[in-house]
C-alpha positions in Angstrom: 0.2 0.1 -0.4 2.6 2.8 0.3 3.8 1.9 -3.1 1.1 2.7 -4.2 0.4 5.9 -2.3 4.2 7.1 -3.3 3.5 6.1 -7.0 0.2 8.3 -6.4 1.9 10.8 -5.4 5.0 10.9 -8.1 2.3 10.9 -11.1 -0.5 13.3 -9.1 1.6 15.7 -6.9 -1.1 18.2 -7.1 -3.9 16.1 -6.3 -2.0 15.2 -3.2 -1.5 18.5 -1.8 -4.9 19.1 -1.9 -5.9 15.7 -0.4 -3.1 16.4 2.5 -4.5 19.9 3.1 -8.4 18.3 3.2 -7.7 15.7 5.0 -4.3 16.4 7.4 -2.6 18.4 9.1 0.7 17.8 6.8 1.1 21.1 5.2 0.1 23.0 8.1 2.6 21.8 10.5 5.6 22.0 7.8 4.6 25.6 6.7 2.4 27.5 9.3 1.1 29.2 6.4 -0.7 28.5 2.8 1.1 31.2 0.9 4.3 28.6 0.6 1.9 25.9 -0.4 0.0 27.7 -2.6 3.3 28.8 -4.8 4.6 25.3 -4.4 1.1 23.5 -5.3 1.6 26.0 -8.8 5.1 26.0 -9.1 7.4 23.0 -7.6 4.9 20.8 -6.0 6.7 17.8 -5.8 9.4 20.2 -3.6 6.5 20.8 -1.7 5.6 17.3 -0.6 8.9 16.4 0.0 9.9 19.4 2.4 6.1 18.8 4.1 7.6 15.0 4.9 11.0 16.1 6.1 9.8 18.2 8.7 7.6 16.2 9.5 9.4 13.5 10.1 12.2 15.2 11.9 14.7 14.9 8.7 17.3 17.8 8.8 17.3 19.7 6.2 21.1 20.1 5.7 23.5 17.7 4.5 22.1 14.7 3.7 18.5 15.5 3.5 19.2 18.4 0.9 19.6 16.0 -1.6 16.2 14.8 -1.7 15.0 18.6 -1.8 17.4 18.8 -4.7 16.2 15.9 -6.8 12.4 16.4 -5.7 13.2 20.4 -7.4 14.9 18.6 -10.2 11.9 16.4 -11.2 9.8 19.5 -10.5 11.7 21.2 -13.5 12.4 18.3 -15.5 8.5 17.7 -16.0 7.9 21.6 -16.9 11.4 21.6 -19.1 9.9 18.4 -20.8 6.3 20.5 -21.5 8.0 22.9 -22.8 10.3 20.7 -24.8 6.9 18.4 -26.2 5.3 22.1 -27.6 7.9 23.2 -29.1 7.9 20.1 -31.9 
């Protein structure tokens, strides 16, 4: 079951953010407001989820923990860049 949830988050991160906001306090504990999750929803949805997961589980965002955030940013930017490339062709 956790693997299925992880696959769904990777495929539909914006749906996951809406579900987390409506049914849990996961985002509220990580961000203490709604401006950053809203910006994250629009531009970097997977990074928003990864950062919230790290904060909620006490994983440090420095050192080796930053690798996960950088990887999420690269995946988000790759999705944006891939859409631009396919539209340009």
